[in-house]
N, C-alpha and C positions, 0 to 999 in steps of 0.2 A: 152953777154954784154962784152964790152971792158974795161969799167971802171964804178965806182960808186961814188956818192957824198952823204954824210950823215950829218945830224945835229940832235942832241938830246939836248933838253933844260929841265932842272929840274925846276918844278914849285913849288911844295910843298909836304910835307910828314907828315903823322901822324903815329908815331910808339908807340905801347903799349908794354906790356910785351913780348909777343911772336908773335904778328901779327901787321900788319899795312897796310897803303895804301900810294901810291906815285903817284902824277900827273906829267906827262911829256908831252912834245910836240916834234914832230919829223917830218922830211921829208927825203925822199930818192929818188935819181934819178939814173937811169941806162942808160948808153950811149953806142951806138954801135961804131964800128971802124971809122965811119964818124963824130962822135961827136953829133949825133942826139939822143934825149931822146927816149928810147924805153920802159921804165917802171918807175914807181915811184909815189910819192905823190905830184907831180907838183913842188912846190917851197916853199921857206921859208914863203911866205905870206899865203899859204894854208897848213900849218902844220897840222898834225894829232894829236888830243888831245887824250891821253890815260891815263887810271887809272890802275895802277899795284897793285895787291894784294900781300902782302909780308908775309913771315913767317920766324921766326928766327930758324935756324937749325944749331946746332954745332957752335954757336956764329957768324954765317953769316946770313945776310938777303938775302933770296932767293925769286925771283918772282915766285908765284905759279899759278897766273891767271892774265889775263888782259882783259880790255874792251876798245874799241876804239869808239870815237864819230862817228856817221854816216856821 
């Protein structure tokens, strides 16, 4: 790939004492040297919806697992 384009959108989060979940939507496109799309999740219209499982470790929220919508 010669270049990439990314977008990440925060949807919502639920944080408890040490654990939580966060929903995001994203897309990613990879382009070759001719500007043709060679890999990715298509476009902003067809974003991937994902649920990230979070855990608080040393006062930082860390993604420990994720699931993407089919």
